[in-house]
Structure formats: C-alpha cells, structure tokens
FINUSE-377816 format. One record per residue (C-alpha): x, y, z. Coordinates in steps of 0.05 Angstrom, whole numbers, padded with zeros to 5 digits, always signed. Last residue first. Example, Ala and Ser with C-alpha at 12.3 -4.5 7.8 and 13.67 -1.06 7.14 Angstrom:
2
+00273-00021+00143/+00246-00090+00156/
This chain:
642
+00691-00208+00237/+00629-00166+00248/+00624-00180+00322/+00683-00135+00338/+00649-00077+00302/+00589-00078+00349/+00609-00024+00399/+00646+00020+00349/+00586+00017+00302/+00539+00039+00358/+00583+00098+00376/+00588+00117+00302/+00513+00112+00294/+00497+00156+00354/+00550+00209+00336/+00528+00211+00264/+00455+00215+00285/+00468+00277+00327/+00504+00312+00270/+00446+00295+00223/+00455+00240+00172/+00435+00243+00098/+00497+00223+00059/+00521+00296+00057/+00522+00294+00134/+00566+00233+00131/+00613+00272+00085/+00615+00331+00133/+00627+00283+00192/+00687+00253+00155/+00717+00320+00136/+00711+00344+00208/+00745+00280+00231/+00801+00287+00179/+00814+00358+00204/+00816+00334+00276/+00863+00277+00257/+00910+00327+00223/+00906+00376+00281/+00933+00326+00331/+00913+00283+00390/+00839+00289+00377/+00788+00291+00434/+00739+00233+00428/+00684+00236+00376/+00709+00174+00339/+00713+00174+00263/+00786+00193+00255/+00818+00156+00313/+00776+00095+00295/+00795+00094+00221/+00860+00056+00224/+00833+00008+00277/+00788-00023+00225/+00849-00048+00187/+00858-00057+00112/+00814+00002+00095/+00859+00038+00046/+00875-00026+00008/+00804-00050+00013/+00779+00016-00015/+00831+00010-00071/+00805-00059-00091/+00732-00037-00089/+00748+00022-00133/+00787-00023-00181/+00724-00064-00193/+00674-00007-00193/+00707+00037-00244/+00697+00111-00231/+00726+00108-00160/+00798+00124-00178/+00777+00180-00223/+00794+00171-00297/+00857+00202-00327/+00845+00256-00379/+00874+00243-00449/+00819+00278-00486/+00763+00239-00456/+00749+00181-00504/+00822+00159-00511/+00835+00169-00437/+00775+00125-00419/+00797+00070-00467/+00867+00070-00438/+00840+00067-00367/+00793+00010-00381/+00847-00029-00417/+00894-00021-00357/+00840-00043-00308/+00824-00106-00350/+00896-00124-00361/+00912-00120-00287/+00851-00162-00270/+00869-00215-00321/+00939-00223-00292/+00915-00217-00220/+00869-00277-00222/+00842-00289-00151/+00840-00217-00127/+00830-00223-00051/+00817-00149-00039/+00874-00144+00013/+00918-00181-00038/+00910-00133-00097/+00944-00070-00071/+01006-00102-00041/+01004-00150-00101/+01017-00092-00149/+01079-00072-00110/+01106-00144-00110/+01092-00152-00185/+01129-00087-00200/+01188-00113-00160/+01188-00177-00201/+01182-00139-00267/+01240-00092-00252/+01233-00026-00216/+01290+00023-00231/+01297+00081-00180/+01304+00151-00209/+01272+00177-00145/+01220+00223-00175/+01213+00195-00246/+01209+00123-00221/+01239+00081-00277/+01197+00021-00296/+01224-00043-00326/+01185-00073-00384/+01147-00139-00390/+01091-00104-00428/+01041-00130-00376/+01086-00107-00318/+01095-00038-00350/+01019-00029-00356/+01006-00058-00286/+01057-00010-00254/+01027+00050-00290/+00955+00030-00273/+00972+00017-00200/+01009+00084-00193/+00948+00120-00221/+00900+00083-00174/+00943+00091-00112/+00950+00166-00125/+00875+00174-00136/+00860+00138-00071/+00908+00184-00032/+00876+00244-00064/+00807+00217-00046/+00828+00205+00027/+00766+00241+00056/+00727+00195+00010/+00756+00136+00048/+00725+00157+00114/+00657+00172+00084/+00661+00106+00047/+00684+00067+00107/+00629+00098+00150/+00575+00079+00100/+00604+00009+00092/+00606-00001+00167/+00535+00027+00170/+00512-00026+00120/+00547-00085+00151/+00521-00067+00220/+00452-00058+00189/+00453-00128+00161/+00473-00156+00229/+00421-00116+00267/+00367-00135+00217/+00381-00210+00214/+00404-00237+00281/+00376-00186+00329/+00312-00161+00297/+00292-00225+00260/+00310-00266+00322/+00265-00221+00363/+00207-00237+00317/+00220-00312+00318/+00227-00312+00394/+00162-00275+00401/+00127-00324+00355/+00152-00385+00394/+00136-00356+00462/+00065-00335+00446/+00058-00260+00437/+00056-00210+00493/+00056-00151+00445/+00098-00112+00495/+00159-00156+00479/+00152-00137+00405/+00148-00064+00424/+00213-00065+00463/+00251-00101+00407/+00224-00053+00355/+00243+00007+00398/+00316-00016+00402/+00322-00033+00329/+00290+00034+00310/+00335+00074+00355/+00395+00045+00319/+00361+00052+00251/+00352+00128+00256/+00293+00175+00263/+00289+00249+00278/+00256+00300+00324/+00319+00320+00363/+00333+00336+00436/+00285+00288+00470/+00308+00230+00427/+00257+00175+00417/+00205+00219+00382/+00220+00195+00312/+00228+00124+00337/+00164+00126+00378/+00122+00148+00318/+00155+00096+00274/+00137+00041+00322/+00065+00065+00322/+00064+00065+00246/+00094-00006+00244/+00038-00031+00289/-00013+00001+00243/+00020-00034+00184/+00003-00098+00220/+00052-00149+00248/+00046-00220+00223/-00013-00260+00196/-00056-00258+00133/+00005-00248+00088/+00007-00320+00065/-00063-00350+00062/-00060-00377-00008/-00004-00428+00004/+00067-00418+00028/+00101-00472-00013/+00068-00451-00078/+00087-00379-00063/+00160-00395-00049/+00164-00437-00113/+00131-00381-00152/+00181-00330-00127/+00239-00373-00150/+00282-00405-00097/+00344-00379-00061/+00395-00433-00044/+00448-00404-00091/+00448-00339-00050/+00491-00281-00073/+00501-00291-00148/+00432-00315-00167/+00397-00270-00116/+00352-00229-00162/+00308-00177-00129/+00233-00172-00142/+00212-00155-00071/+00186-00225-00061/+00257-00249-00077/+00284-00203-00023/+00236-00229+00029/+00253-00301+00010/+00327-00285+00018/+00316-00258+00088/+00274-00319+00107/+00332-00364+00088/+00323-00426+00045/+00319-00501+00056/+00247-00495+00081/+00213-00427+00079/+00186-00388+00140/+00117-00365+00119/+00120-00291+00109/+00084-00239+00150/+00138-00229+00203/+00189-00220+00146/+00147-00165+00115/+00143-00123+00179/+00218-00131+00194/+00238-00113+00123/+00192-00052+00124/+00223-00029+00190/+00293-00039+00162/+00277-00002+00097/+00245+00056+00135/+00309+00068+00175/+00357+00051+00117/+00384+00122+00110/+00371+00169+00169/+00303+00203+00173/+00306+00278+00186/+00239+00311+00203/+00209+00352+00146/+00148+00307+00135/+00143+00290+00209/+00084+00338+00215/+00041+00284+00184/+00012+00267+00116/+00080+00258+00083/+00101+00212+00140/+00042+00166+00129/+00054+00166+00054/+00128+00149+00066/+00107+00091+00110/+00062+00063+00055/+00117+00073+00004/+00164+00033+00049/+00114-00025+00048/+00114-00021-00028/+00190-00028-00031/+00189-00085+00020/+00138-00127-00017/+00092-00172+00024/+00036-00122+00039/-00014-00150+00088/-00070-00192+00060/-00138-00166+00035/-00175-00228+00012/-00236-00215-00031/-00299-00256-00018/-00361-00249-00062/-00416-00271-00014/-00485-00297-00031/-00468-00371-00023/-00443-00356+00048/-00512-00332+00068/-00547-00395+00048/-00494-00436+00083/-00502-00399+00149/-00534-00455+00189/-00473-00499+00174/-00430-00456+00221/-00358-00461+00197/-00365-00400+00153/-00385-00355+00211/-00327-00375+00257/-00278-00373+00199/-00302-00304+00177/-00295-00276+00248/-00225-00306+00253/-00205-00277+00185/-00221-00205+00199/-00282-00166+00179/-00310-00130+00118/-00376-00114+00084/-00395-00076+00022/-00467-00080+00000/-00476-00047-00067/-00542-00016-00086/-00612-00027-00114/-00658-00035-00054/-00733-00027-00059/-00778-00028+00002/-00832-00082+00004/-00899-00065+00034/-00920-00027+00096/-00934-00084+00144/-00884-00058+00197/-00811-00078+00211/-00794-00066+00138/-00787-00121+00086/-00732-00121+00034/-00723-00107-00040/-00673-00123-00094/-00694-00196-00096/-00628-00231-00084/-00586-00175-00052/-00640-00142-00010/-00672-00210+00004/-00608-00237+00035/-00587-00171+00068/-00652-00171+00109/-00624-00234+00145/-00562-00200+00174/-00594-00177+00239/-00620-00247+00252/-00549-00273+00245/-00525-00232+00305/-00471-00182+00285/-00397-00197+00293/-00399-00225+00222/-00406-00155+00192/-00343-00124+00222/-00364-00058+00189/-00422-00061+00140/-00415-00009+00086/-00477+00007+00045/-00465+00033-00025/-00506+00073-00074/-00574+00071-00109/-00606+00055-00041/-00557+00069+00015/-00603+00107+00062/-00658+00054+00064/-00608-00003+00070/-00574+00032+00130/-00640+00040+00166/-00670+00110+00175/-00733+00102+00134/-00776+00123+00193/-00846+00096+00181/-00909+00134+00198/-00914+00159+00126/-00916+00088+00100/-00981+00077+00140/-00981+00011+00179/-00977+00045+00247/-01035+00091+00229/-01018+00163+00218/-01023+00230+00256/-01014+00210+00329/-00968+00154+00305/-00919+00204+00276/-00875+00214+00337/-00870+00138+00344/-00831+00134+00279/-00838+00062+00257/-00773+00025+00241/-00714+00025+00193/-00689-00032+00149/-00616-00040+00168/-00611-00015+00240/-00684-00038+00247/-00660-00110+00239/-00641-00113+00313/-00583-00089+00355/-00581-00074+00430/-00590-00140+00465/-00561-00191+00416/-00500-00148+00405/-00481-00089+00362/-00445-00089+00296/-00432-00027+00255/-00470+00007+00199/-00448+00055+00145/-00489+00091+00094/-00484+00120+00023/-00540+00137-00025/-00550+00203+00010/-00521+00197+00080/-00511+00272+00086/-00437+00266+00101/-00423+00206+00058/-00459+00239-00001/-00488+00210-00065/-00498+00267-00115/-00569+00287-00130/-00610+00301-00193/-00683+00308-00175/-00741+00279-00213/-00813+00304-00207/-00877+00266-00197/-00944+00295-00219/-00932+00264-00287/-00943+00195-00255/-01018+00208-00254/-01043+00144-00220/-01097+00179-00180/-01045+00227-00153/-01060+00204-00081/-01053+00132-00105/-00985+00148-00135/-00965+00183-00071/-00982+00120-00031/-00943+00076-00079/-00883+00123-00076/-00880+00119+00001/-00890+00043-00001/-00828+00041-00046/-00833+00021-00119/-00816-00049-00139/-00763-00093-00172/-00726-00033-00199/-00721-00023-00275/-00650-00029-00300/-00659-00103-00318/-00716-00083-00364/-00669-00049-00413/-00689+00024-00424/-00701+00036-00498/-00753+00090-00482/-00818+00064-00514/-00804-00010-00520/-00764-00016-00456/-00816+00022-00417/-00872-00021-00445/-00834-00085-00428/-00820-00062-00357/-00891-00041-00339/-00901-00070-00270/-00837-00038-00242/-00855+00027-00277/-00858+00073-00216/-00790+00044-00197/-00761+00080-00257/-00760+00144-00217/-00701+00113-00179/-00708+00111-00104/-00674+00156-00053/-00704+00116+00004/-00741+00175+00035/-00766+00194-00035/-00759+00269-00037/-00815+00314-00012/-00834+00382-00039/-00889+00355-00083/-00870+00284-00099/-00796+00271-00116/-00762+00210-00146/-00686+00209-00145/-00635+00211-00201/-00564+00193-00181/-00501+00232-00195/-00429+00210-00207/-00369+00225-00162/-00397+00205-00094/-00389+00130-00107/-00314+00141-00112/-00311+00165-00040/-00351+00105-00017/-00303+00058-00053/-00244+00095-00023/-00273+00089+00047/-00282+00014+00037/-00210+00007+00013/-00185+00046+00074/-00227+00002+00119/-00197-00062+00090/-00125-00036+00091/-00086-00090+00129/-00092-00059+00198/-00126-00121+00226/-00121-00182+00183/-00162-00194+00121/-00231-00206+00091/-00265-00158+00045/-00336-00178+00027/-00374-00153-00033/-00444-00179-00021/-00473-00214-00082/-00535-00205-00125/-00501-00161-00177/-00444-00212-00175/-00488-00262-00212/-00480-00225-00277/-00515-00160-00298/-00455-00133-00335/-00448-00079-00282/-00442-00134-00230/-00386-00167-00269/-00349-00101-00274/-00361-00083-00201/-00334-00150-00178/-00275-00145-00227/-00257-00078-00196/-00253-00111-00128/-00212-00169-00155/-00163-00122-00190/-00157-00083-00126/-00137-00145-00087/-00087-00168-00140/-00053-00100-00146/-00048-00088-00071/+00026-00072-00064/+00013+00001-00050/-00057+00029-00044/-00037+00100-00062/-00054+00095-00136/-00124+00067-00124/-00160+00117-00169/-00101+00113-00218/-00118+00040-00230/-00059-00006-00245/-00070-00066-00289/-00017-00119-00301/+00013-00147-00365/+00048-00211-00344/+00124-00222-00345/+00121-00268-00284/+00090-00215-00238/+00146-00208-00186/+00204-00226-00232/+00178-00181-00289/+00166-00125-00238/+00240-00124-00220/+00266-00130-00291/+00219-00076-00317/+00198-00078-00391/+00171-00149-00385/+00123-00122-00333/+00078-00093-00387/+00038-00043-00346/-00032-00027-00370/-00059+00036-00337/-00130+00023-00317/-00192+00058-00344/-00235+00097-00296/-00251+00086-00223/-00307+00137-00226/-00337+00103-00288/-00333+00036-00252/-00368+00068-00193/-00425+00091-00237/-00433+00023-00269/-00433-00013-00202/-00486+00036-00176/-00532+00021-00236/-00538+00073-00291/-00607+00104-00301/-00589+00173-00328/-00521+00147-00350/-00557+00110-00407/-00564+00176-00444/-00611+00188-00503/-00673+00149-00484/-00660+00165-00411/-00663+00239-00428/-00735+00231-00453/-00752+00191-00391/-00726+00248-00347/-00763+00301-00387/-00828+00261-00378/-00814+00255-00303/-00806+00330-00298/-00739+00361-00281/-00704+00385-00218/-00630+00404-00209/-00623+00426-00137/-00614+00494-00104/-00599+00491-00029/-00527+00511-00040/-00479+00472+00004/-00430+00453-00050/-00433+00521-00084/-00423+00559-00018/-00366+00513+00001/-00333+00524-00067/-00343+00599-00062/-00306+00600+00005/-00250+00557-00023/-00240+00607-00078/-00260+00591-00150/
C-alpha cells in the first residue's frame, strides 16, 4: 500500500458499526471486546524478552546474575530496565483488578530524564488496540463510553447471560446515554456500537492537560463545562447543553496525561480522586455522574513532588498515587546509545565523529549524576556501574552493590540532563566553521564553557570542572597518545617484525644455552651477549621476570609455526610481546614528533612517514582536520603526561 493509500485509509469516514445485540454476542466469545485500558496496553507492549545475565559478564555484574525483562516496545529507552519494569507492573496489576486500577501512575524524575518520552510512548501504545463506543442515532457518546455502561444496574444479569465479569461493567452510564435511554423508552436495542481506535490527534480516548494557575485554571479543564452556545436550545442542567471537552471526558477508555501535575492548584486535582476511586466524576453542572474508566498518567520533577508530599492536606491524594522514579541513566554504554539515537535522527548522521567523543560526554554526564564515593574514585565507580571489572587496575574499587547501598535510592536524580548533553553535542559538531564534525578536544572546551554558563553553586561547578580537567582531559591525553603511538608504530611494521623475529631467535638460543652465529656478519654471540641484546628490548617495557617471559614468547612462536605451516607470526599478534616491542620503538616521545607534526619536513623520509601516519590515523576514524587538531593538542599536553 502506498503512503497516499494509507492516508486515505486512515482518514476514511467509514466506521465499523454493529448493533448492541451483536456486540454482546461477540463479548461472550471474545474478552477483547470489553478489555480495560490496562489490558489493551499490556497487549500492545507484548511479552518481554527474558535475558539471563549470567550469560553476559558485563550484564551479570550490573544485574547480579538475575534474569531481567526487556520489552521490545521500549527498546530505545536505554538503561531504564527498572523504570520500565515498574510501569509494566502497574498495568499488569491494574489489569488483574488490584488496587493499582484505582491509582494514578505518576512518573517522578529530574528534568530531561525521559518522563515525557515515556508518557508519549504509553499514549502511542494505547492507540494500537480498538475500543467500542456507544452510539445513538448519528451521535457518538461524547465521553467515548463503553456500551456496557447501559447495564451498570444489571451487572449480575449481564454476567449470567454473557459471561462478562461484573468488574468490567462501568460504574454508571453518562448523562448523555441516560437521556437517550429515556428517549428510547428503555429500548437499548436502538443504540449502536462503533469500533474506534484511540487517537492522540483526534483526542479519542487520549488527552493531555497542563497546569495553569489559580486565576486561569479550574476543574473544567478536567471535567468540561456548559456550552453557552446551546443554552438557547437546552436548559443549563440538560446533558446536551454540556460541553464534554475536559481531559477526563476525552480520555475515557484510554489514557489522560497530566503534565507537571503538582504545579496545578489542589482544587483542580480533586476530580481525579473520584475518577480513580469511583470510576466517575461530577461535572460543573447538575447533570449526573460522568463515567471514567481509563489510566491517569502524571509526571513532574522531584521538587514539585516534595512540595506536594510535605503538605499534610494532600494525604488523601498521596495514597492514590503509584510513584515510579525516572532517574538519569547511570551507565555509560547506555548513555552513548541515547546520543547515537539523537544523531541518527538528525542531519548529523553522516557527520564524522572522532573516536571517544561520545564516550567522554557520556562519562561526564554519568559522573555528575553519581554520588561521590568514600575511599574510592568517582571514575572507578562510573566504570563499575557500567559493568566493567577493575580487579587488576583499581584495588580500591568496590562492588556495584556496595556503591548503590552507599548512594541510597535517590542516586541519578541530580546532575546534568541528557538534554544538556544534546545541546553540548550540537555545539561540538558545529564548533569548526570549516567542517561539520565532532572531536574530544572541542568537546572538552565546549563542556567547560557550558558548565560555567549553568551558573551552578560554587561547590558543584568546581566538581564538574574538576571532572573535565582532571579526569576526562587526563584520560583522553592517555588515549590519544596511545592512538598516535599505534599509528606511528604501525608505519614501522617492518621494523617491528624484524625486532620480533630477532628477539625470538636470541631468546631460543639463550634458553638452550647455545651461542648464536649471525648469518649476515658471521659474528658469534655467546649467552651473555644474547642476554644483553634481549635486555635492550625488555627493559623499556619493565619486564620483571625475563626468563619466564622469553620462554613464553618462544613457546608461542613455536606453537604458531606448528599450526600454520611454518609461517612466522606477526609481531603484533601476541599482546605481551607486542607491548614490549611498542615500548622499544617508542622509547622517547621526541622520536615521533618530527613524524607526526605538521611542520615542514626536513627530508623525504620524514615526509613519507608523516603521510603514512596520517593515513593510518584516517583509517582509525579521524578526518584530516581532526588529525591536525588532535596532534597539536597532544603536543601541547604531552609534557604533563609524565
């Protein structure tokens, strides 16, 4: 189907209409005909993928070997497994008819933490399964009520005849339906039933309301009000004179989103109490109770919640809230995935992004959100939260559970928002007027500027700047030094191979306690001379036990040759000897400066090596402009690296 046909189909005026008798007959066969909103949204969410974290070392450390649930419907909500599980649990308990069916689902978290995105996703999912709405003549119920509302006083009879459990029958019919029933002299067969899909755009079964203030917001934003244009035709108390335009009216059989709920005056929130507890609410006119059978989804930040919760007058309201905390992401890998999603959905998708740019930004964001640990480094804590093991690199690092116990339940509710990180990323990509690209050097600079612009309190600003200057800049200096070294050394691959092969021969003869005759010069090297030559390679790498090391490398080479038809392994195929040879080649930083710098070269050999170096850096993911920027930065900071 083409996109034009799809639009025509979606906006077609034809609707699926059946008689009430046909509807009840279908209800007897198919419970989906009268499913509650929580049941329909559970169906839209679908079954979770069960992940046994024991099979993944990283996940096993994060989730303590538990089996976790991941819902495909929330696939792009990274690092929010616990939050999503709580939300799905709310719908599950509500669908089971438990206390949650009378509760407001309330998302509480810091700004830019994903509350609104979760609410949008819930509304999107609510649109996937149909609702069945009462119709009289050519008029739909203005509150999209279930046909079963007509039987609110006959629950036992309906259950007996049509196997519809009484808990599925609404508390009451709407004043509109009651008037039509009187006009039909009680003949319910004159009603029709229409199949509709909830719609955000058309506000069918889905609505959204936002806070006002004491002067411009009253309960009519939730419950509707009289339509003054109809007063010439109907009395003020007539249901047909009423405008069912309130958020609760429109969201019946669906979901009502209340943005920043606790910023609204308490008198505005009162209709929510009866809507949740009694499944109906009172209008602004004496027209009778209006049914409500839907989900109320609210969200606000922590300060608004604290202000509301601390007021004793609100205790009745607080008892009707199912609170779900939505903290910031505290795992670097997941935070990176959030940035990658942003980039994918923008025109930056094809723009070059130098290695470690997103990682550094994610590390900064996460470290601002973590509680600073005692007797351990913040950087180590961040890595442990990311599922890394630090047994060999940081003996002071604690287990993830120890860090969590120390931090308490509110960790992740402060720090910089993902929205702040997005804005930083935008400036980094557009930092250079000549090239739309991002690199860590520009990132560190922009981060520092943006932190100052936040005008934080002195202690927080100092902590954030310390993360940038003392942690991120230092770690990046080590990383880019390693990148440059590798690109530099790879241009000496023949040299590295010669060192490796000579080392293996010397080590083999030394182990066997034999003299070695150099085939080119004819010179005899006894065991002491062999030892001196081997030490020249080993000492720069600080090999503590040369005897064992020599035996290990020799055995590796012999095994490799035996398994590969006598071919000699590459010098960089075995990590331990590779590191030793790199140290041998890279014994002095000054050795590589003439090669990597962009100054005019004194000879053709250095120029060739420079071209080779830049090509290898390009292969590693850097643009020509970025190579120049990063090399210049490295040359400035190299003296501080020890």
